[in-house]
N, C-alpha and C positions, 0 to 999 in steps of 0.2 A: 867112508861113504856107504860101504856095505852094511855096516851096523845100523845106520839110520834107516835104510830101506828094510832090513830085516825086522827092526823094532816096529816100524810103521805097519808092516804086514802082519806082525804078531798082534798088535793092538787091534787092527781091523778084524782079524779072525776071532779074537776073544770077544770083541764087541758084537759081532754077528751071532756067535754061539750063545752068549750069555745075556743078550739084551732082554729087557722085559717085554713080554708079548702083550700087545694091546688087545682090548676086547673085540675090536673090529677084526683083527687077524684071527682070533679064536672063532668068531662067528663065521668068517669066511672058510676056515678050515673045517668046521663042523657042518657046514652046509652040504646037503645031499647032492645038490646040483653043482659039482665042482668044475664041470667043463667050462662054465662061463667065467671062472676065476683064473684060468690058466694063461690068459693074456694073448689068446689067438685072435 
């Protein structure tokens, strides 16, 4: 049971770190007005 949880966690971490970044995310990151993108 532990190995299933650890494997799933590892896959999720790898997916988040190495996922392809979309053009929309790049535009949002490069926008000078970043306060509107923080989700407040």
